[in-house]
C-alpha positions in Angstrom: 156.4 63.2 63.6 156.0 60.0 65.6 153.7 59.8 68.6 156.8 59.7 70.9 156.8 63.5 70.4 154.1 64.1 73.0 155.8 62.2 75.8 159.0 64.1 75.2 157.2 67.3 75.6 155.3 66.0 78.6 158.7 65.8 80.3 159.0 69.5 79.8 155.6 70.1 81.2 156.4 68.1 84.3 159.0 70.6 85.3 157.2 73.7 84.1 153.9 75.6 84.6 150.7 74.2 83.2 150.5 75.0 79.4 147.7 77.0 77.8 146.1 78.2 81.1 144.8 81.8 80.9 147.2 84.3 82.3 145.9 87.0 84.5 147.0 90.6 84.3 149.5 91.5 87.1 153.1 91.4 88.0 155.5 89.3 85.9 157.1 86.9 88.4 160.2 86.7 86.2 160.8 90.2 85.2 158.7 92.4 87.5 156.8 93.9 84.6 153.1 93.8 83.7 151.9 90.7 81.8 149.2 90.6 79.1 146.4 88.1 79.3 144.7 85.4 77.3 141.3 86.6 76.1 138.8 84.4 78.1 136.5 84.3 75.2 137.8 81.6 72.8 138.1 81.7 69.1 137.7 78.8 66.6 134.2 77.6 67.2 134.2 73.8 67.8 138.0 73.9 67.9 138.5 76.6 70.5 141.7 78.4 71.1 142.5 81.4 73.3 144.4 84.5 72.1 147.3 86.0 74.1 146.9 89.8 74.1 150.2 91.5 75.2 150.1 94.3 77.7 151.3 96.7 75.1 148.3 96.2 72.8 146.7 99.6 72.3 144.2 98.8 69.5 146.7 99.9 66.8 147.4 97.4 64.0 149.4 94.6 65.7 151.2 91.5 64.3 149.7 88.1 64.8 151.8 84.9 65.3 150.1 81.5 65.2 152.1 78.5 66.5 151.4 75.0 65.1 152.3 72.0 67.2 154.0 68.8 66.1 152.2 65.4 65.5 151.1 64.0 68.8 151.6 67.2 70.7 149.3 70.1 71.4 149.4 73.9 71.2 149.9 74.1 75.0 152.8 71.6 75.0 154.4 73.4 72.0 154.2 76.7 73.9 155.9 75.2 76.9 158.7 73.9 74.7 159.3 77.1 72.7 158.2 79.7 75.2 156.8 82.1 72.6 154.3 83.8 74.9 157.1 85.7 76.7 158.5 86.9 73.3 155.0 87.9 72.1 154.6 90.0 75.3 158.0 91.6 74.9 157.5 92.4 71.2 153.8 93.3 71.5 152.5 90.6 69.2 149.1 88.9 69.3 149.7 85.1 69.7 147.7 81.9 69.5 148.6 78.2 69.7 145.7 76.1 68.4 145.3 72.4 68.4 144.8 70.1 65.4 142.1 67.4 65.3 142.6 64.0 66.9 143.2 60.9 64.8 142.4 57.2 65.5 145.7 56.9 67.4 144.6 59.6 69.8 147.2 62.1 68.5 146.6 65.7 67.5 147.6 66.3 63.9 147.4 68.8 61.0 146.4 67.8 57.5 149.4 69.5 55.9 151.0 67.9 52.8 150.7 64.4 51.4 153.8 63.6 53.6 152.3 64.6 56.9 150.1 63.9 58.8 146.6 62.8 57.9 147.3 59.1 58.4 143.6 58.2 58.5 142.7 60.0 55.3 140.1 62.2 57.0 140.9 65.2 54.6 140.1 67.6 57.4 140.5 71.2 55.9 142.9 72.7 58.4 143.9 75.4 56.0 140.4 76.7 56.0 140.2 76.4 59.8 143.3 78.4 60.2 142.4 81.2 57.7 139.0 81.4 59.4 140.8 81.7 62.8 142.8 84.6 61.5 139.7 86.3 60.2 137.8 85.7 63.5 140.7 87.1 65.5 140.9 90.1 63.2 137.2 90.8 63.8 137.8 91.3 67.5 141.3 92.7 67.5 143.3 95.1 65.3 145.4 92.5 63.5 147.8 94.1 61.0 146.8 92.3 57.8 150.3 92.7 56.4 151.9 91.0 59.4 150.2 87.6 59.9 152.8 84.8 60.6 152.9 81.1 61.2 155.6 79.2 63.1 155.4 75.4 63.2 157.4 72.4 64.5 157.4 69.1 62.7 153.9 68.4 61.5 153.1 72.1 62.3 156.0 73.1 60.1 154.6 71.1 57.2 151.3 72.9 57.9 153.0 76.3 58.0 154.3 75.6 54.5 150.7 74.5 53.4 149.4 77.9 54.6 152.2 79.7 52.7 151.4 77.8 49.6 147.6 78.1 49.7 147.1 81.4 51.5 149.9 83.8 50.6 147.1 86.5 50.6 147.0 86.1 54.4 150.5 84.9 55.4 153.5 87.2 55.2 156.2 84.8 56.6 156.7 81.5 58.3 159.2 79.7 60.5 159.5 76.0 59.9 161.3 73.9 62.6 162.0 70.4 61.2 159.4 70.5 58.4 159.4 70.6 54.6 157.3 71.8 51.7 155.6 69.7 49.1 157.9 67.3 47.2 155.9 68.2 44.0 156.5 71.9 43.4 153.3 72.1 41.3 151.3 71.6 44.5 152.5 75.0 45.9 151.2 78.0 44.1 151.4 81.1 46.3 149.7 84.2 44.9 152.4 86.4 46.5 155.9 86.2 47.9 156.2 84.6 51.4 159.3 84.9 53.5 160.6 81.6 54.9 162.9 80.6 57.6 163.7 76.8 57.7 165.4 75.6 60.9 166.6 72.0 60.7 169.1 69.7 62.5 171.4 67.5 60.5 170.9 64.6 63.1 167.1 64.7 62.9 165.9 61.1 62.5 162.2 61.9 62.4 162.1 64.4 59.5 165.4 63.9 57.7 167.5 66.9 56.9 168.2 65.5 53.4 164.5 64.5 52.9 163.0 61.1 52.1 162.6 59.5 48.7 159.9 57.0 49.7 157.7 56.1 52.7 159.8 54.6 55.5 162.7 53.7 53.2 165.1 56.2 54.8 164.2 55.6 58.4 162.6 58.9 58.9 159.6 59.3 56.6 156.6 58.8 58.8 153.9 60.3 56.6 152.0 59.3 53.5 154.6 60.3 50.9 158.2 61.5 50.3 159.3 65.0 51.1 162.2 67.3 50.1 165.2 68.0 52.3 165.9 71.3 54.0 168.1 72.7 51.2 165.7 71.6 48.5 162.8 73.2 50.5 164.4 76.6 50.7 165.6 76.4 47.1 162.1 75.8 45.9 160.8 78.7 47.9 163.6 80.9 46.7 162.4 80.1 43.1 158.8 80.9 44.1 159.9 84.2 45.6 162.0 85.1 42.6 165.3 85.2 44.5 168.7 85.1 42.8 171.1 82.2 43.2 173.5 81.3 44.7 172.5 82.0 48.3 174.6 84.1 50.6 176.5 81.9 53.1 178.8 84.7 54.5 176.9 85.2 57.8 178.6 84.0 60.9 177.2 80.9 62.6 174.6 81.2 65.3 174.4 79.7 68.8 170.8 78.8 69.2 171.0 75.2 70.5 172.1 75.0 74.1 172.6 71.3 74.0 175.4 71.7 71.5 178.8 73.4 72.0 179.7 76.7 70.4 178.0 78.4 67.5 176.6 75.3 65.9 174.1 76.7 63.3 175.1 77.6 59.8 173.1 80.4 58.0 172.2 80.3 54.3 170.2 83.2 53.0 168.4 84.0 49.7 167.7 87.7 49.7 169.1 89.3 46.5 166.4 89.7 43.9 163.6 88.4 46.0 160.2 89.9 45.1 158.6 92.4 47.5 161.6 92.3 49.8 161.0 88.7 50.8 163.7 86.5 52.1 164.3 82.7 52.3 166.8 81.4 55.0 168.1 78.1 56.1 169.5 77.7 59.6 171.3 74.3 59.7 171.9 73.0 63.2 175.0 70.9 62.9 174.2 67.8 65.0 170.8 69.1 65.9 168.0 66.6 66.5 164.2 66.7 65.9 163.5 68.5 69.1 166.4 70.9 69.4 167.5 72.1 72.8 167.0 75.7 71.9 168.6 78.3 74.2 166.8 81.6 75.1 168.1 83.4 72.0 166.2 81.2 69.5 162.6 82.4 70.0 163.5 86.2 69.9 165.6 85.6 66.7 162.7 83.7 65.1 160.3 86.5 65.9 162.7 89.1 64.6 162.8 87.2 61.3 159.0 87.2 61.1 158.5 90.7 62.1 161.0 92.1 59.6 158.9 90.8 56.7 155.5 92.1 55.9 153.2 91.6 52.9 
């Protein structure tokens, strides 16, 4: 969550194409296929964002994925890091990566939970902005209202949990990379089940895998309050979704982090008894850091989780 996040992503940008630039319809230089395009008419009013429309879009109800960046990053930088546009194209998903507002440090942020990351106390209503964004996009494109998803990294992951807590009438499922839900369970009152995939590295020193009991005391709490660990986060959501305990840990490990050897990611799944066929999973990257070195299998797997769960 520290401002060092942006320079790290800037290194990615230096060796990649410019983020967030509108794509033009034409041949895909990587695969020889036909690309979709960013709608040149932005959404979001005073906080504009472009929508990627895949080439397979026909006007039929289509899923929507919104990517939320980490503190100090931007939607374009996060897209370069995770490479979701190519997956949205391949799976025919509408896709946007908006920016948070800028704080007194010059960093983009989302006002998510009390732990992250409205350091200036601006109380900007990002939840309303994002729900309005979904509504606006749905007014121009055929968004499937049962398949609206959020994926976030760090501060954006905290914000994804905020959206699931406050707007379960809109959000079907989320993917959280190195984030956490509210420490106080009473702050999260979803009106319907929301499926959750928590992805977290055990060596994360920014948002600690085991959570933080007080501000700064554990070396990783950079926000305004403490936050729960990865296992506590998914356990809380399993309770909210009515899932039975204990979770299933029989799935084989995954290989999603190319910077680590072998199949490094352990899978824990709450699925039995969950309301409305929801699911709550934890992917623990053994030795994984705050910005994991995801290999090309991660983004499609994350999309598959989202797309397999509707409201």
